[in-house]
N, C-alpha and C positions, 0 to 999 in steps of 0.2 A: 299340336296343342289346341284344345278347344276352349273357347272363352265365351262366357255369357256377359254381355255388356248391358247394364241396367242404368239408364239415364233418360229422364223425361224431356230434356231440352233437345229437340230433334237435330238442330244444327251441331251441337256439341257431340251428340251420339254419332252422327254421320262422319264428323271429323275424326273422332277416336276410332270408329270402326274401320275407316279407310287406312289409318296409320297402323292398326293392328294387322289388317289383312296384308298390307305391304310388307310387314315383318314376318309373314308366314303363318299367322294364327287363323284358325277357323272361328268365325264370330257370329253368334246369334244375338239379337237385340230384344230387350224388353223396355217398356216405357213406364210401367207402374209396378208397385210392390207386388200386387197380386199376380201380374204377368210373370214377374221374376220367379215366384214360387212355382207357378205352373211349368215354366221352362225347366227349372231345376229338377222337377219331378219327372220330366219326360226325357231327359238326356243326361249323360254323365259329363260334367265339365271339369277341366283341370283347374281353371281359374275363373273367378267371378269379379268383375269390376262393378262396384255397387255405389251409386250415389246415395247420400243420406236423405236429401229432401225429395221425396217421391209422392205422387198421388196415391190414394187408396191405403197404402201402408208404407211407412217410412223405412229407410234403409236399415236403421238399427233394429226395428222389429223384424224385417226380412232376415237379417243376419242371425238374430236369436232363433227364429223359427227354423232356418236352415240347419243350425247346429242341433236344435231339438230333434229334428228329423234324422239326424245322423249324417248329414251332408258334410263331407270332409274336404271339399274343394277349397283351395286357397282364396281368401276374400281380400280384395283391395278396396277400401272405402274412399269415395270422393266426397269432398265437402268444400263449401266456400268459407267455412268457419275454422279458425286456426287457434282456438284457445286450448289450453292443456286439458280442461274438463271435457271438451269435445273429443279430443284424441283418446282420452281415457274411456269415454263412453263407447266409442267405436270398438276399441280393443276389448273392453269388457263384454260387449255384445257378441264377440267371437271373431272379429276381423283379425287378419294377420298383418295388415299394414294400412297406412293412412296417407292420402295424398291431397294436398290443398289446391283448390282452383284459384287462379288459372295455373295450368301446368304445361310443360312442353312434352310432346309425344316421346321425345328421347328419354325424359325422366320416367314417364309411365312405363315404357318398355324396359328400362333398367330395373324398376321396382318389380315388374312381373318376372323378369329373369331371376332376380334375387329370391322371389317367392318360390319359383320353380326349383331352384337349387336347394331350398330348404324343405321341399316336399318330402314327406315320409315315405309315401308309396312309390314314387318315381324320382329318386334323387338324381339331380343333374350334375352333381359335383363329380360323379363317377364316370369314367370313360367306359363305354359299352364295348365289349369285345367278344367276337366269336370267330374261332380259327384265326385267319390272318386279316380279318376285317375289324376295324375299330372305328367308333364314332364318339366324338367329344361334343356333347350338347352345348356346353358353355362356350366353346370356341367355334361352334358350327363347322366342324372339321371331320372329314371322312378319309380314312387311309386304308388301302387294301394292298397287302404285301409290300409295304413301304412306299407305295405310290399315293400321293394326295389326289383325291377325286372331288371335283367341284360339282355340287348338286344345287339346283334351285330349291326354293323353300318347301314346296309341296313334296318333292321327291325326298328331301331330307326328312320331313315329318313322317312320311310313310316308312322310310328305312328305320328311323328311330323307334317307331311304334313296333315294327317287326322285331327289332333287336331287343326291346324291352320284353317281348313275348316270344323269345327264341325257343324253338321246339314246339310251340303251340300253333295250331291251325287257326288262321284268321280269315273269316269270310269277307267277301267283297263289301257287304253291308257294314261290318265292323270297321273296316279300313275307311270306308267313305264317311261314316259318322264321326270318326276320330279326326279326320283331316278337313272335311268340308262342312260348311254350315247348311242348314235346311234350305235356305233360299237359293243357293248356287249349285247344289249338287244335282247333276243329271244322271240317274242310275242306269245309264246305257252301258257303255263299255269303257267309261272314263278310268276306272280303277285298273282295268287290264292294260290300258294304254300307258298309264304311269308305271305300272309294274314292269312292262316290257322295256320302257326307257331305263328304268332303274337296273334291270337285269343286264342290259347292254353295257351300262357304265361300271357296275360293281361286281359282275359275276361272269360274263361271257369269256373274258380274257384271262380268267384266274382259275386256280384250283385250290382247294376243292370247291365244287359247286355248292352254293349255300341257299339260293332262293328257289324253292320248289313249288310247283303248281299241283294242286290236288283237284283234278277235273271235276267240275260241278260243285266244288266245295269252297275252295279259296286258296290261300298261300301260306307257306310255312318257311321260316328261316331256320335252317339246321345244317349241321355238318354232313349228316347222312340223310338221303331220301329213303325213308323207311317204308314207303309204299311202292 
C-alpha cells in the first residue's frame, strides 16, 4: 500500500512516516499543500494522510482540488481542532475520515485499515483467492493448500498486489512503485530478490505453479503459464 503523508511539522512527519513504514506501508512525504498536489499528480496513492494547517495551501483546499482532479485515493485528515464544524468542513471537502492531534500511531493505523477496507477499487474485506492460494488483507494471513505461510510486510504487499492483478503482467517498475517509496527504492534487482523469496515460500513446494516470470517484462500470478 502506498501512502502520501502531508505534514509540515518535520518531527511529526518523521514519527508518523516511521510508524507507517514499520507497518509495511510505502510512504512519500510532502510538507506544503503545493507539494502534496505535485506528488499526487506524479504517483498513484492508495491513501493520503493530510494535515489541515499547511503552508502555501491548506489541507481543505488540497483535498477539494484532489477531488476536482478526479483523485480517488482515500484521504485521512489530521488537525489539532476538534469542533463539529471542523470535522464537517473536512468531510465536505472530500475527506474520508478525520483524526485529531495528538494521536497514537496505533489509532492512525486502525483508521487507515478501516479506510482500506472501505475502498471501492480494492476492497480489503474480501479474501483474495487463486487456485489453492488465499490471502486475507485484514488478517494479514496467507494460506496455500491449507498451510499458513508467514510473510514479512514487503513480501505480503507484493503478493497482495499480484493477487489483485491476477492474470495481468506486472512490470518490475509497477511492483516497485506500489511497494517502495521514491527515496528508498534502488532499481537494481531488488524486485527480483523479493519475488524469488516469495516464490520459494508460496510456490516452489506446491502445485499448480502460480508465479510466472516473463523474461524481460515482469511477473504474472495465474494458474496457467500462457507463454
